N, C-alpha and C positions, 0 to 999 in steps of 0.2 A: 504494500500500500504506500503510495507516494505521500511524502510529507507536504503539508501546505506551505506554499512560498509566501503568500500574502497574508499579513497580519493586520486586521482591522476589525472594527466593531460593526457587524452587519445590521445592527439596530439603528445606525446613523441614518438620518433622513436628509435629502438634498432637494433643493428647489430647481426644477428644470435644468439639471446640470449640463455643462459643456466640458469636455475633456480637451486639454491642450497638452501634447506630448512632444518631448525632444530628448535625444540621447547623445551623450558625449562619445567621440570616437569616429567610426567610419561614416556615420550619418551627419557629421558636424564640421564641415570645412570652415576654417577661420573661426571656430567656436561660435558661429553665428546663431545656430538654432538653440543651443543650450543657454547662450547669453540672452536670447529673446525670452525664454521661459523664466530665467532668473530675474529679468527685468519686470515681467508681469508679476512675479511673486513679490517683488519688493514694492512696486508702486500700488499693488492691490492689497498688500498686507496679508499674504497667504500664510496659513498655519498648517504644518505637517500633521497628518492624522493616521498615516499608514505607511508601512514599509515592506519590502520584499526581503526574504532571507538571503543575505549575500553569500552564505556558505554554499548554497546550492546553485548559484548563478555565476560565480567568478572563479577564474584560475588566478590565485594570488601571486603567482610568479609572472603573470602577464599584466594584471591590473593590481598593483601593489598597494597595501595600506600606506598612508602617509604619516610621518612624524612631524608634528607641528609644535612650534614654540608659542606659549602664551605669556605675555608680558616679558618676553625675552628670556625667560628662565624655565618655566614649567613645561615639560614635554607632554604632549597629548597625542595619542594614536587615533587616527581617523580611518575607518574602514570604508571601502567603496559601498555606496548605498543607492538603491533605487527607491524613491519615496513618492507618495501622493500628498499634495497639499491642497487646502481648500481656501477659497476667497469668495467674497461677494462682489458681483458685478454692480458697480455704482449706477443707480438709476434704473436698474432692471431687477425684477423679482426672480432672479436666478443665480445659481452658484457656478463658479468655474473651478474645475479640478485640474491641477497641474501635475504632470508626471515627468520626472526628470531623474537623471543619474547616468552612469556609464552604460554603454551598450552591454547587455549580458553576454557571457561567452558560453554558458552551458544551459541545458534544459529549456531551449527556446519554446518548444511545443507546450510544456507545462506552464511556463511563464505567460505565454499569450492566452492559453486556455483560462488561467485564473484571472487575468486582466479582463478578458471577455466576460467571464462570470460576474466580476465586480461591476462592469459597465452595465450589464443587464439588471443586476440587483439595485444599483444606485439610480437606474433610470436615465442613463446618459442619452441626451437627445441629439448630440452632435459631437463628433470627435475630429480634432484638427491636429494632424501630424506635421511637425516642423522639421525640416532638414536643410542641409546646405551641401553643395557639391562644387568641386573645382572644375573650371571651364575656361575655354579660350575667349575670355571677355576682358574688356579694358576697364580699369578701375575708375576711369573718368566718366563712364557712361552710367545711366540709371541701372540699378540692379534688376536683372531679369528674374522673375519668379514664375517657375513652371510647376507642373504637378498634375494631379488627377482628383476626381471627385466621383462619388457614387451616382450622382445624377447630373444631367446637363444644367439644371437650374442652380444647383450648388456650385458647379464650376463657374457659371456666370457670376454668381454672387461673390465668389472668391477672386474674380478677375484673373483666372488662370490661363496661361498659355499652355496648350496641351503638350505633354512630353511624349516623345517617341522612343524613350529609353528601353532597351532590352539588355539583360545581363544580370550579374549578381545583385542581390538585394540585401538590405540590412534589416534590423528588427522592425523598423517602421513599416517596411513593405509587408512583413508577415502580419503585423498587427492590423494594418489597413485591410488586408485580404480577409482576415478572420472577422473583423467588424462588418465588412461588406456582406459576408456570408450570413451573419447574424441579423442583418437588416438595420444596423446602426449607421446612420448617415455619416460619411467620413470624407474629409478633404485633406489632401496631402500637398503642402506648400514647400517648394524647394528653391532656395536662393542660390544664384550663381556667384561664385567667388573667384576672382582672377587667380589662376594657378601660379603665376609668378610672384605672388605675395602670400603663398600658402602657409608660410611659417608664422604669420602674424594674425592676431584676432582681427575680424572685419566688422567694426561697428556699423559700417554702411549696409552690409548684408543683414545684420541684426535689425537695423532700423526698418529695412524693407519688409522683413517678416513680421515685426510688431505692427507696422502700418497695415499690412494686408490682413492680419488676423483680427485686429481691432475693427477694421472695416467690415469683415465678414460677420463679426459678433455685434456690430453696431454699438461698440463700447468706446467710451471716452478714455484716452490715455495721453498723459503729458509726454510729449516727444522731445522736448527741448534738450534734455541731457544727451539723448542719442543723436540728435541733429548736430549738436556741437562736436561730439566725438567723431561722427562721420565726416564732418568738414575737416577736422584736424587730421584724420586718417588720410583723406584724399590729398591734403596739402603736403603731408610728410612723404607720401609715395611719389607725388609729383616732383619733389626736391631730389629724391633718390634717382628717379628715372631720368631727370634732366641732366644729371651728372654723368651719365653713361650713354654714349652714342648708340650702342647696340640696343640698350633698353628703350631708348627714345624711339628708335626706328621700329622696334617690335610693337610697342604700344600704338604707334601711329598706324601700323598695319591692322591691328585689331580694331581701331576706331574706323578705319576705312571699310573693313569687312562688315562692321555693324551698320555703316551708312549705306551699304550697297547690297543688293540681292544677288550680285554676280559672284556667288560663292565658288564657282568653277575656277575663278582666277586665283584662288588661294593656293599657294604652293605648300602642301602639307609637309614635305620633307624638310625644306629649308626653314619652315616655321617651327618645327619641332626642335631643330638644332639651335635656332635663335632663342627659342623659349628656354632651353636648358642653360644657355649663356646668361640670359636675363635673370633666371632664378638663382644661379650661382652668384652673380653680382649683388643682387638684393640681399641674399642670405649673408654674404660677407660684410655688407654695409648696413644691415638692418639695425634700426635704433631700438633700444629697450623700451 
């Protein structure tokens, strides 16, 4: 008999809840998706109410516990955790439930099955999966948000550009598939992050995900902090790119590709070589 992974009080009651989920790791280029959920949790004052058993979900040699210092002296051990938090959507008679943590490495089927059971018990009316991927996009352009939804109406409400992706998927894709089979309306939003700045957090992509999610939920969110961070990010990357001719040429080509539908003119081989050089340069000169 399998041990239960999710520990929560099934007697809890929620008001027309919406689930927003993001995971650190493979699904989270530039930390954009996990930062978006963390931002929601902070501005909405979310409170944790449930957690999944990490012993059954993580290989601690791959996702290691962290030793942290408190007040510069006391050492504290922090284990990887996937938790559920609850907040009230201001101005709406509904709750939002935030799911966040590192992407699990073990027992995906059981994890998703228990999350689906929780969603049905809690009465989740809508699930929003947030992710971010590395792409051939310029940091100077508006962030592209692609994805999918269980209905065309939901896709239009989310303002989604359809994704034609085929290939390996992360835990978000498995959750979305399970929810769709269970009849839980689900939208998956993926922000594109420039691969040549993959080593740095992308507040610009985080802002795009927060904007699109709040638009979908008709929720009011103060974006000033993220807007300032996104502007600073773009300015700093501009300075680094301007200092290297190859980087500047590569970004210019990405901008031209974005401005034109003539994708056949894009030389993939030379672009990949140039991209590698740009990544190397920015990695060596990246600011903390």
